[in-house]
C-alpha positions as CSV (number, residue, x, y, z in Angstrom):
1,M,-8.4,4.1,25.1
2,S,-8.5,7.7,24.1
3,T,-11.6,8.8,22.3
4,E,-9.6,11.1,20.1
5,T,-9.4,9.8,16.5
6,V,-7.0,10.2,13.7
7,T,-7.8,12.7,10.9
8,L,-6.8,12.9,7.2
9,S,-5.7,16.0,5.5
10,E,-7.3,16.8,2.1
11,A,-3.9,16.1,0.4
12,A,-3.6,12.7,2.1
13,A,-7.2,11.8,1.2
14,K,-6.6,12.7,-2.5
15,R,-3.3,10.7,-2.6
16,I,-4.8,7.6,-0.9
17,A,-7.8,7.6,-3.3
18,A,-5.4,7.8,-6.3
19,I,-3.2,5.0,-5.0
20,V,-6.1,2.5,-4.3
21,A,-7.8,3.4,-7.6
22,A,-4.8,1.9,-9.4
23,D,-5.1,-1.5,-7.7
24,A,-8.5,-3.2,-8.0
25,E,-7.8,-5.6,-5.1
26,K,-7.0,-2.9,-2.6
27,S,-9.4,-0.4,-1.2
28,A,-7.7,1.2,1.8
29,L,-4.4,2.4,3.3
30,R,-3.5,0.6,6.5
31,V,-1.4,2.6,8.9
32,S,0.2,0.8,11.9
33,V,2.8,1.5,14.6
34,E,5.6,-1.0,15.1
35,G,8.4,-1.2,17.6
36,G,11.8,-0.1,16.1
37,G,13.1,2.8,14.2
38,C,15.7,5.2,15.4
39,S,13.3,6.8,17.9
40,G,11.6,3.7,19.3
41,F,8.5,3.3,17.2
42,S,7.9,3.6,13.5
43,Y,4.9,4.0,11.2
44,K,4.1,1.4,8.6
45,F,2.0,2.0,5.5
46,D,0.4,-0.9,3.5
47,L,-2.4,-1.2,1.0
48,D,-5.3,-3.4,2.2
49,G,-8.5,-4.9,0.8
50,Q,-10.8,-5.2,3.8
51,P,-10.8,-4.0,7.4
52,A,-10.3,-6.5,10.1
53,G,-13.1,-6.8,12.6
54,D,-11.6,-4.5,15.2
55,D,-10.1,-1.9,12.9
56,I,-10.9,1.8,13.2
57,V,-12.0,3.0,9.7
58,I,-11.4,6.6,8.8
59,E,-12.9,8.0,5.6
60,R,-12.6,11.3,3.8
61,D,-13.2,12.3,0.2
62,G,-13.4,8.7,-1.1
63,A,-10.2,7.6,0.8
64,T,-10.2,5.0,3.5
65,V,-7.6,4.5,6.2
66,L,-7.5,1.4,8.5
67,I,-5.9,1.5,11.9
68,D,-5.7,-1.4,14.4
69,P,-6.7,-0.6,18.0
70,T,-3.2,-1.0,19.4
71,S,-1.7,1.4,16.9
72,L,-4.5,3.9,17.6
73,I,-3.3,4.1,21.2
74,Y,-0.1,5.7,19.9
75,M,-1.7,7.7,17.2
76,A,-4.8,9.2,18.9
77,G,-5.2,12.9,17.9
78,S,-2.8,12.6,15.0
79,E,-3.3,13.9,11.5
80,I,-2.1,12.0,8.4
81,D,-0.9,14.3,5.8
82,F,0.7,13.9,2.3
83,V,3.6,16.2,1.5
84,D,5.1,16.9,-1.9
85,N,8.2,19.1,-1.7
86,L,11.8,19.3,-2.8
87,L,12.7,16.3,-0.5
88,G,10.1,14.1,-2.3
89,Q,6.6,12.8,-1.7
90,S,5.6,11.1,1.5
91,F,2.9,10.5,4.0
92,Q,3.6,12.2,7.3
93,I,1.9,11.8,10.6
94,K,1.6,14.9,12.8
95,N,1.4,13.1,16.2
96,P,0.8,15.2,19.3
97,N,1.8,12.2,21.5
98,A,5.3,12.0,20.1
99,V,7.9,13.6,22.3
100,A,10.8,13.0,19.8
101,S,11.0,12.0,16.2
102,C,13.8,11.3,13.7
103,G,14.8,13.4,10.8
104,C,13.1,11.2,8.3
105,G,9.7,11.5,10.0
106,T,9.0,7.8,10.1
107,S,9.9,7.0,13.7
108,F,9.0,8.6,17.0
109,S,9.0,8.1,20.8
110,V,6.2,8.7,23.3
């Protein structure tokens, strides 16, 4: 497995911290990669309470992101960002491994 890790932008860390602060049972954002989507793989975002035993835990400015080892293979070297623009608010993953992605930014291929 690649030793490159996933990073969080300052904007993403602030948004994650605000989201989990509103739910006493959740303490982290879980990001995973699933098969499917218009480009082959898609990102999935869920709130989670505790990391699983083999999760990679990424922390910044009071925010915690959990990624399972299989998803990390596809996400190594990526940055998780939070974008707030005219198109709306969303988490976006800047993935250097993706050779193609869809217009919505939630699916990709490697």
